[in-house]
Residue, then its C-alpha position, 0 to 999 in steps of 0.5 A: m503498475k502491476s501487482l502480485k497477490i500472495n496468500i500465506e498460511e496462518n503460521a507463516s511470518p508476513e513480516m519475514l516474507q515482506t523483508i525477503l520480497e523487498q530485497i528482490r530487484g524490481v520489487k518497488s514495494v510490499e504491503i501486508i493486507d490482513e483481510e480479517n482486519p482491514e485498514s480504513e481507506l482513509k488511513k491508507a491514503f494518509r499513510k501513502s500521502k505522508e510517503q509522497l510528501k517525503k518524496g516531493e510528489y505533491e501533484s500525486i497527493v492532490n490527485d489521490i486525495f481528490d480521487l478518494l473523495n470523489d469515489p471512495k470505493s475505487k481505492 
């Protein structure tokens, strides 16, 4: 999977930009990351796992959690 990093100005609305980008064909997902207030890796993994459960991607959940537990710095 390829990703695109976009840096925005302080007065820009990340939520509005996220909405716009999600409507573009070929965009699978958009994630807002606040580098001044980083979210814990474990919290991100649980949120991702919750989405995977909804989609029935059980093998992916096991692999992601196993990877996170073995090498927490890689995610």
